[in-house]
N, C-alpha and C positions, 0 to 999 in steps of 0.2 A: 487583457483583463485577467486579474489574479483569480485563481480558483480558491474559494473559501474552504479552508480545511475543516472537515466535519469534526465534531467532538468525538472522542473515542467511544463514548457511550452509545453513539448512533451507528458505529461501524460494525459490520458483520464479523463474527468471530469464527475461527477455525482452529482446531487442535493441530499442533505441529505434526503429529504422525499422519493425520489426514491430509494436511497441506502438502507433505512430501509425496504422498500417493497421488494426489490430484494436481500436481504442480502445473502442468500444461493447461488444464481446464481453468484453474484459478488465475493464471497469468492472462489467459484469453478474456476472462470475465473482467479483470481489472482494466484491460485495454478497451474492450467494447462497451462496458457499462460505466466506465469512468468512476470506479469505486476503489476503496481501500479495504483491507482486512486487518483485524487484530489477530495475531497468531498467539495461541495460548499453549501453555505447558502445564499439565495437571490442573487445568481449569483456571489458571492465573494468567493474566495478560503478560506477555513476554516481549513482543515486538510488533511493529506495524509495517505493512507493505502497502505502498501507494503508487499510483502512476508517476513515472519520472517527471512528467510535465507539471504536476502539482509542486514538486520540490523545486524545479527550475523556475517556476513562476513566483514562488514565495521566498526563495532563498537564492536569487541569481548570483550573488557574490560567492556562493559556495560551489557553484557548478564549474568543474574544470574546463579550461579553455577548449580542450579537444572535443568536448561534448556540446559546445555552443554552436 
């Protein structure tokens, strides 16, 4: 079953500097809570980090064979 990708507007945001400081904690939350984050720089959306399984489910042709 494909995971529905949430709209960016509904995803939790974290400033890049704080993301770096709390990397282990954030990665654990992503895995345990099955959530994604929008990483911001200077208050502007810069990039998104999501559980790998979301990507693999929604874009299976983009997953390298070694990771399947």
